C-alpha positions in Angstrom: 45.2 65.6 5.1 42.6 63.0 6.1 40.0 62.3 3.5 36.6 60.8 3.8 36.3 58.2 1.0 32.9 57.3 -0.5 32.2 54.8 -3.3 29.1 54.8 -5.5 27.3 51.5 -6.3 28.4 51.9 -9.9 32.1 52.1 -8.8 31.7 49.0 -6.5 30.1 47.0 -9.3 32.6 47.9 -12.0 35.6 47.5 -9.6 34.6 43.9 -9.0 34.6 43.2 -12.7 38.1 44.4 -13.2 41.0 42.0 -13.7 43.0 41.5 -10.5 46.1 43.2 -12.0 44.1 46.3 -12.7 42.6 46.3 -9.2 46.1 46.1 -7.8 47.3 48.9 -10.0 44.3 51.0 -8.9 45.2 50.5 -5.2 48.7 51.8 -5.9 47.6 54.8 -7.9 44.8 55.7 -5.5 47.4 55.9 -2.7 49.3 58.4 -4.9 46.0 60.2 -5.5 45.4 60.6 -1.8 48.8 62.2 -1.3 48.5 64.4 -4.4 45.3 64.2 -6.6 47.2 66.0 -9.4 50.3 63.9 -9.4 51.7 64.0 -13.0 51.8 60.2 -13.3 48.0 60.0 -12.8 47.3 62.6 -15.5 44.3 63.9 -13.5 42.1 66.3 -15.3 38.7 67.9 -14.9 36.1 66.5 -17.2 34.0 68.8 -19.5 30.5 69.3 -20.5 27.9 67.4 -18.5 30.6 65.9 -16.3 32.4 69.1 -15.4 32.3 68.6 -11.6 34.2 65.3 -11.9 37.9 64.5 -12.4 39.4 61.6 -14.2 42.7 59.9 -13.2 44.7 57.3 -15.0 45.3 53.7 -13.8 47.2 52.7 -17.0 46.8 53.5 -20.7 43.4 51.9 -21.0 41.8 52.3 -17.5 40.6 55.4 -15.6 38.8 56.2 -12.4 36.4 59.1 -12.0 36.2 61.0 -8.8 34.4 64.0 -7.3 36.7 66.0 -4.9 35.2 68.2 -2.3 36.8 69.9 0.8 37.6 66.7 2.8 35.8 64.1 0.8 36.6 62.0 -2.2 33.7 60.1 -3.9 34.8 57.4 -6.3 32.2 57.6 -9.1 33.2 55.0 -11.6 36.2 52.9 -12.8 36.9 51.2 -16.1 38.1 51.8 -19.6 37.0 54.8 -21.7 33.3 53.6 -21.8 32.9 55.0 -18.3 32.5 58.5 -19.8 29.3 57.5 -21.5 
């Protein structure tokens, strides 16, 4: 499937602040995400409460990226450690 990828300004800003090794790991994991958003290694799950329309996927033990998945479109909402949920 071909996805349309969008990035929020918040995602772009926080991505630039990440250490290079986390950016590299994100690129690898995002490629897996494009093939299968629910790959078990990513531990993708739907968020709850006020963020119920977003999903969170794992970069490593400390870092996550939040997405909104629609029919043919993925919007990268935010990226960072657990403070991104606030």
